[in-house]
Residue, then its C-alpha position, 0 to 999 in steps of 0.5 A: m500500499w504504501y508504494i502507491i501513496i509514494g508513487i501518487a506522491i511522486a505523481c503529483f510532485v512532477w505535475w506541480f514541478i512541470y506546472h510551475q516551470r511552465s507558469l515561470k516560462l510565462r512569466a518570463h515571456l511576459m517579461q521579455e515581451a514588456i522591455r521589447n515595447r518599451d514597458f517598463t511599468f510591468r510588475l508581475p505578482t508573487d503568488g505561488l513561489l518558492p521563497g527564492e523565486i519571491a525574491m527573484q522575482q521582486t528584485l526583477n520588478q525593482m529592476g524594471e521600475t530602476i530602468r524606468q527611471q533612468v530611461n525617463q531621466s535620460e530622456v529629460e537629459s536629452w531633450e534638455r541638451l537638445t533644447r538649449v542648442l535650439t534656443h541658442e541657434m534661434m536667438n542667434a537668428t532671431a536677433p539680427i532680423t529683430s534689429i535690422s527691421q526695427s531700423m529700417l522701420s525708423r527709416h522716412d522711405v519706408k514710413g507711410t509705404p507699402l513695405e511698412p506693415g511687411i516690415q512691421a509684421i516681421y518685426d513683431t514675429s521676430r521679437h514674439l519668437s525672441q520673447f518666448v526663447s528668452n522666456y523659456r530659457k530663463m525657465s529651463e535653467l532651474e536652480k538646484p533643488v533644496l530638499a526638505d522633509i515637507q508634510l504633503r497634504p498642507l501643500l496638497d490643501d494650499v494647491c487645492k485652495a488655488y483652484p476652487e473651481l475644481k471639485w477635489e478628491v484628496s485621499i492623502t492621510s496628514d502624516i505623509v511626509v516626502r523628500a522634496d523641495s517645497g516649491m518646485l512640487r507645488q509648483v508641478l501640482m498647479n501645473l497639473a490642476k492649471n492643465a485639467v481647468e483648461a480640459q473643462a475638467q469639473n473633477m480631480v483626484v490626489e490618491q496614493i497608489e501601491g508602489v514596489s515593494g522596498s521602493r524608498q518612494l511614494t506614488l501618487y495618482v493625479g487625475n481628472d474627467g477634463l477632455p481626453i488626451p488624443a491617442e496620437n499626442r500621448q506620446s509627445l506629451f512630455v516633449p519641449f514646445f509640443t502642445t495642443k492649445p491655441n495659445g499653449s507654448g508646450i513648456g509645462l509638463s516638459l518643465s514639471r517632468r524636469m522638475m521631478v526629476q531633479q527632485g528624484g521623482m518622475l511624472d508621467l502619464a498613467e496608462r490606464q485608471h486607478i481604482g480608489t483604494s482609499a479607506k471609504m472604497k468611494p469609486l473615483p470619478a471618471c479620469s480622461v487624463a491622469f498622471i503618475l507623481t512620484c516622490m522621494l521618502p525621507l530616510p529612516 
C-alpha cells in the first residue's frame, strides 16, 4: 500500500513541477515582451512562488522600476541638451532680424509706404519669438532643488485652495512626509491643476497607490475628468514646445517632469485608470487624464 502512496506523491510532485516551470516560463515571456515594448511599468505577482523565487521576482520588479527611471531621466536630459542648443541657435537667428527690421521701420523712405506693414509684421514676429525663447531659457535654467522633509497634505490643501473651481478628492493622510523641494513640488501640482482646468475638468483626484515593495518612493495618482488626450499625442506629451492648445507654449509638462527628475522623482502619464483604494472604498470619478507622480520618501 505504501508504494502506491509514494507513487501518487511522486506523480503529484512531477505534475506540480511541470506546472510550476510552465508558470515561470510564462512570467519570463511576459517580462521579455514588456521590455521589448519599452513598458517598464510591468509588475508580476509573487503568488505561488518559492521563497527564493519570490525574492528574485521582487528584484526583477524593482529592476523594471529602476530601468524606467533611468530611461526617463536620460530622455529628460537629452531634451534638455537639445533645447539648449535650439534656443541658442534661435536667439542668434532672430536677434539680427529684430534689429534690422526695427531700424528699417525708423527710416523715412519706409514710413507710410506699402513696405511698412510687411516689415512691421517681420519685426513683431521676430520679437515675439525672441521673447518666447528667452522666457523658456530662463524657466529651463532651474536652480538646484533644496530638498527637505515636508508634509504632503498641507501642500496639497494649498493647491486645492488655488483652484476652487475644481472639486477635489484627496485621499492622502496628514502624516505622509516626502523629501522634496517644496516650491518645485507645488509648481508641478499647480501645473497639473491648471491643465485640468484648461481641459474643462470639474473633478480632480489625488490618491496614493501601491508602489514597488521595498521602494523608498511615494507614488501618487493625479487624475481629472477633463477632455481626454488623443492617442496620437500621448507619446509627445512631455516633448518641449509640443502643445495642442491654440495659445499653449508646450513648456508646462516638460518643465514639470524635469523638476521632478531633479528631485529624484518622476512624472508620467498614467497608462490606465486607477481603481480607488481609499479607506472608504469610494470609487474614483471617471478620469479622462491621469498622471503618476513619484516623490522620494525621507530616509528612515
